[in-house]
Backbone as CSV, one residue per row, in Angstrom:
resi,resn,N_x,N_y,N_z,CA_x,CA_y,CA_z,C_x,C_y,C_z
1,MET,80.178,-7.181,9.693,78.946,-7.057,9.031,78.040,-8.079,9.732
2,ILE,76.775,-7.657,10.094,75.883,-8.581,10.593,74.646,-8.678,9.674
3,PHE,74.251,-9.821,9.305,72.998,-10.040,8.434,71.953,-10.866,9.274
4,PHE,70.821,-10.355,9.084,69.469,-11.042,9.654,68.822,-11.694,8.665
5,LEU,68.298,-12.951,8.804,67.502,-13.618,7.898,66.107,-13.829,8.469
6,THR,65.082,-13.460,7.808,63.812,-13.673,8.294,63.105,-14.512,7.450
7,ALA,62.369,-15.433,7.856,61.568,-16.429,7.040,60.158,-15.766,6.904
8,VAL,59.624,-15.736,5.800,58.256,-15.246,5.652,57.441,-16.477,4.935
9,HIS,56.314,-16.741,5.624,55.529,-17.969,5.055,54.253,-17.343,4.612
10,ALA,53.937,-17.553,3.268,52.708,-17.065,2.816,51.715,-18.185,2.745
11,GLN,50.344,-17.752,3.100,49.277,-18.810,3.013,48.050,-18.307,2.231
12,SER,47.482,-19.220,1.597,46.404,-18.855,0.753,45.073,-19.269,1.594
13,ILE,44.207,-18.393,1.614,43.010,-18.686,2.367,41.764,-18.230,1.674
14,SER,40.709,-18.880,1.909,39.423,-18.563,1.249,38.333,-18.317,2.233
15,ALA,37.349,-17.640,1.752,36.261,-17.316,2.920,35.393,-18.589,3.159
16,SER,34.889,-18.585,4.322,34.223,-19.829,4.880,33.023,-19.177,5.701
17,VAL,32.198,-20.112,6.112,31.090,-19.654,7.023,31.225,-20.522,8.288
18,ILE,31.320,-19.847,9.459,31.149,-20.483,10.730,29.690,-20.890,10.864
19,GLY,29.434,-22.202,11.113,27.779,-22.354,11.165,27.582,-23.011,12.525
20,PHE,27.613,-22.339,13.556,27.256,-22.973,14.838,26.686,-21.845,15.575
21,THR,26.214,-22.059,16.752,25.264,-21.112,17.509,26.066,-20.222,18.370
22,GLY,27.347,-20.271,18.316,28.133,-19.382,19.132,28.866,-20.059,20.379
23,GLY,29.686,-19.392,20.969,30.531,-20.045,22.181,31.958,-20.042,21.981
24,ASN,32.595,-20.825,22.672,34.161,-20.884,22.702,34.548,-22.129,21.887
25,ILE,35.627,-21.989,21.201,36.372,-23.038,20.666,37.720,-23.111,21.167
26,SER,38.175,-24.200,21.671,39.586,-24.236,22.277,40.264,-25.672,21.921
27,ASN,41.511,-25.503,22.006,42.391,-26.804,22.012,43.358,-26.619,23.043
28,SER,44.475,-27.248,23.002,45.372,-27.331,24.090,46.253,-26.049,24.223
29,THR,46.207,-25.200,23.181,46.923,-23.977,23.238,46.345,-22.699,22.990
30,ALA,45.052,-22.725,22.674,44.430,-21.428,22.237,42.893,-21.634,22.498
31,MET,42.366,-20.454,22.647,40.850,-20.424,22.754,40.236,-19.159,21.985
32,ILE,39.222,-19.264,21.213,38.611,-18.134,20.528,37.127,-18.145,20.900
33,SER,36.410,-17.015,20.748,35.029,-16.920,21.027,34.496,-16.398,19.691
34,ALA,33.288,-16.923,19.192,32.749,-16.624,18.002,31.287,-16.753,18.030
35,THR,30.464,-15.966,17.159,29.137,-16.133,17.038,28.723,-16.825,15.727
36,GLY,27.660,-17.566,15.685,27.178,-18.244,14.469,26.868,-17.300,13.284
37,GLY,27.190,-17.811,12.190,26.742,-17.109,11.002,27.604,-15.919,10.619
38,GLU,28.877,-16.004,10.999,29.784,-14.843,10.661,30.541,-15.268,9.239
39,PRO,30.380,-14.428,8.338,31.336,-14.791,7.157,32.757,-14.467,7.669
40,THR,33.511,-15.413,7.373,34.899,-15.242,7.951,35.819,-14.713,6.717
41,GLY,36.812,-13.911,7.211,37.800,-13.197,6.295,38.774,-14.199,5.912
42,GLY,38.991,-15.180,6.651,40.073,-16.050,6.523,40.445,-16.887,7.859
43,THR,41.218,-17.953,7.604,41.638,-18.782,8.733,43.269,-18.821,8.760
44,LEU,43.795,-18.717,9.900,45.232,-18.861,10.059,45.442,-20.124,10.850
45,VAL,46.291,-20.915,10.410,46.633,-22.156,11.258,48.201,-22.229,11.409
46,ASN,48.614,-22.300,12.766,50.039,-22.260,13.171,50.084,-23.366,14.123
47,GLY,50.583,-24.447,13.661,50.750,-25.693,14.484,49.411,-26.262,14.828
48,SER,49.121,-26.081,16.369,47.724,-26.523,16.665,46.854,-25.410,17.083
49,THR,47.187,-24.136,16.613,46.273,-23.019,16.860,45.676,-22.644,15.600
50,LYS,44.359,-22.497,15.640,43.597,-22.088,14.437,42.778,-20.869,14.994
51,ILE,42.778,-19.752,14.082,42.065,-18.593,14.365,41.250,-18.119,13.111
52,ASN,39.904,-17.909,13.413,39.136,-17.364,12.303,38.937,-15.951,12.469
53,GLN,39.055,-15.185,11.492,38.752,-13.712,11.629,37.658,-13.362,10.747
54,GLY,36.535,-12.798,11.362,35.432,-12.483,10.635,34.645,-11.264,10.908
55,PHE,33.381,-10.992,10.440,32.649,-9.805,10.713,31.196,-10.263,10.686
56,GLN,30.532,-9.334,11.396,29.066,-9.618,11.350,28.422,-8.692,10.267
57,GLN,27.757,-9.395,9.418,27.239,-8.722,8.185,25.754,-8.261,8.525
58,GLY,25.618,-7.083,8.272,24.214,-6.493,8.700,23.413,-6.367,7.379
59,TYR,22.038,-5.943,7.532,21.344,-5.778,6.412,21.105,-4.369,6.231
60,TYR,21.301,-3.777,5.141,21.162,-2.296,4.746,19.955,-2.015,4.019
61,SER,19.325,-0.876,4.338,18.065,-0.434,3.488,18.378,0.993,3.329
62,TYR,18.321,1.516,2.092,18.591,2.808,1.749,17.219,3.553,1.373
63,TRP,17.019,4.751,1.936,15.959,5.472,1.734,15.982,6.198,0.439
64,VAL,14.970,5.967,-0.416,14.936,6.597,-1.848,13.703,7.700,-1.800
65,GLY,12.762,7.409,-0.970,11.631,8.388,-0.695,10.936,8.717,-2.079
66,THR,10.657,7.777,-2.849,9.954,8.011,-4.062,8.453,7.803,-4.020
67,THR,7.805,7.399,-2.925,6.421,7.270,-2.881,5.825,8.252,-1.960
68,ASN,6.269,8.579,-0.831,5.716,9.451,0.228,6.673,9.664,1.420
69,THR,6.383,10.256,2.470,7.133,10.314,3.619,7.097,9.206,4.667
70,ASP,6.285,8.305,4.439,6.112,7.206,5.530,7.212,6.242,5.554
71,TRP,7.893,6.245,6.686,8.936,5.356,6.991,8.609,3.912,6.810
72,ASN,7.403,3.590,7.057,6.913,2.122,6.929,6.321,1.761,5.511
73,THR,6.411,2.522,4.497,6.230,2.291,3.160,7.386,1.499,2.574
74,ALA,7.246,0.292,2.098,8.347,-0.510,1.574,8.989,0.149,0.305
75,THR,7.993,0.839,-0.685,8.709,1.337,-1.922,9.601,2.445,-1.623
76,ASN,9.493,3.061,-0.374,10.469,4.171,-0.061,11.840,3.661,0.281
77,TRP,12.169,2.457,0.311,13.435,1.806,0.659,13.899,0.858,-0.587
78,ARG,15.250,0.877,-0.653,15.924,0.244,-1.529,17.013,-0.599,-0.960
79,GLY,17.205,-1.877,-1.408,18.322,-2.657,-0.987,17.972,-3.577,0.258
80,GLY,16.805,-3.346,0.631,16.334,-4.245,1.814,14.947,-3.775,2.223
81,PRO,14.442,-4.480,3.389,13.083,-4.252,3.736,12.976,-2.847,4.516
82,VAL,11.712,-2.650,4.957,11.573,-1.482,5.816,12.468,-1.811,7.142
83,PRO,13.231,-0.818,7.415,14.225,-1.148,8.601,13.492,-1.682,9.819
84,ASP,14.064,-2.636,10.580,13.678,-2.973,11.839,14.942,-3.034,12.755
85,ALA,14.845,-3.727,14.023,15.915,-3.666,14.835,17.212,-4.330,14.372
86,ASN,17.204,-5.039,13.328,18.378,-5.644,12.650,18.777,-5.087,11.385
87,THR,18.225,-3.990,11.115,18.454,-3.374,9.759,19.250,-1.962,9.857
88,ASP,20.313,-1.646,9.198,20.996,-0.434,9.198,20.356,0.360,8.127
89,ALA,19.712,1.506,8.580,19.115,2.492,7.754,20.012,3.667,7.110
90,ILE,19.936,3.838,5.984,20.801,4.967,5.481,19.896,5.843,4.700
91,ILE,19.950,7.230,5.075,19.081,8.336,4.570,19.971,8.975,3.568
92,ASN,20.049,8.993,2.340,20.707,9.791,1.404,20.179,11.084,1.050
93,PRO,20.891,11.976,0.614,20.132,13.298,0.036,19.559,13.221,-1.330
94,ALA,18.935,14.149,-1.758,18.326,14.150,-3.059,17.210,13.300,-3.117
95,ALA,16.482,12.853,-2.049,15.276,12.169,-2.280,13.989,13.004,-2.648
96,PRO,13.087,12.705,-3.269,11.858,13.494,-3.393,11.153,13.627,-2.147
97,PHE,11.092,12.764,-1.193,10.456,12.881,0.103,11.490,12.344,1.084
98,TYR,11.550,12.957,2.247,12.308,12.413,3.450,11.340,11.797,4.479
99,PRO,11.904,10.961,5.302,11.026,10.259,6.310,10.414,11.043,7.315
100,ILE,9.182,11.029,7.705,8.534,11.473,8.654,8.100,10.362,9.660
101,ILE,8.432,10.333,10.877,8.081,9.193,11.637,6.818,9.505,12.347
102,VAL,5.732,8.650,12.033,4.297,8.786,12.647,3.813,7.579,13.314
103,SER,4.845,6.625,13.753,4.698,5.467,14.582,5.900,5.218,15.241
104,ASP,6.003,4.172,16.231,7.167,3.888,16.813,7.988,2.998,15.705
105,VAL,9.151,3.235,15.461,10.011,2.561,14.455,11.271,2.146,15.156
106,PHE,12.055,1.187,14.560,13.281,0.640,15.049,14.111,0.509,13.848
107,CYS,15.551,0.544,14.159,16.682,0.358,13.298,17.828,-0.011,13.895
108,ARG,18.631,-0.865,13.328,19.937,-1.235,14.033,20.830,-0.023,14.197
109,SER,20.993,0.689,13.075,21.940,1.986,13.012,21.187,2.848,11.926
110,LEU,21.542,4.094,12.209,20.986,5.169,11.231,22.024,6.110,10.985
111,LEU,22.259,6.262,9.645,23.227,7.296,8.915,22.219,8.192,8.151
112,VAL,22.239,9.556,8.659,21.547,10.498,7.943,22.662,11.366,7.266
113,SER,22.845,11.337,5.893,23.799,11.922,5.098,23.529,13.356,5.057
114,THR,24.487,14.213,4.927,24.488,15.680,4.847,23.391,16.098,3.643
115,GLY,22.468,16.940,4.229,21.429,17.371,3.172,20.247,16.649,3.251
116,ALA,20.242,15.509,4.115,18.970,14.637,4.312,18.460,14.878,5.600
117,THR,17.129,14.627,5.832,16.561,14.886,7.097,15.638,13.574,7.591
118,VAL,15.466,13.489,8.854,14.485,12.533,9.320,13.630,13.378,10.419
119,THR,12.462,13.215,10.317,11.568,13.960,11.408,10.835,13.021,12.234
120,VAL,10.881,13.143,13.408,10.233,12.322,14.379,9.107,13.168,15.010
121,THR,7.842,12.647,14.825,6.603,13.310,15.178,6.493,13.169,16.600
122,PRO,6.155,14.281,17.431,6.052,14.163,18.811,5.015,12.973,19.310
123,ALA,5.334,12.223,20.434,4.666,11.005,20.821,5.107,9.853,20.245
124,PHE,5.956,9.907,19.235,6.478,8.674,18.555,8.042,8.591,18.834
125,LYS,8.549,7.370,18.693,9.980,7.117,18.892,10.658,6.511,17.727
126,LEU,11.776,6.869,17.397,12.727,6.181,16.535,13.915,5.430,17.372
127,THR,13.904,4.196,17.469,14.784,3.721,18.317,15.942,2.874,17.573
128,VAL,17.067,3.423,17.811,18.338,2.943,17.092,18.912,1.912,18.215
129,THR,19.048,0.565,17.998,19.342,-0.500,18.715,20.860,-0.736,18.842
130,HIS,21.790,-0.191,18.015,23.134,-0.520,18.014,23.975,0.730,18.246
């Protein structure tokens, strides 16, 4: 009979924030790249190697369309500002009004749920930056 023993080491980690402007971090055995302002999911330390795992948190605005069809009306959005190039826009169904684009607008990403619509008027642009 052959038995194999495996040692498992548990580690407790807590969330932290990397607060630098980005770049590379290195020591004698490892190097990682990161961007500033990432909330991290945890840190793993093994000898002289340290790795932070994180994600880039975006800003979300949800279309509620309670005022009118104007994308640029703040009261039509919940959860955030009128979307810009750094905002993820989410258009949910069952709004009283759906957005009609009548000027050039931007958003970081756009999710149009089944049953919802976004209309872009000719001569204007909806630019999704991500």
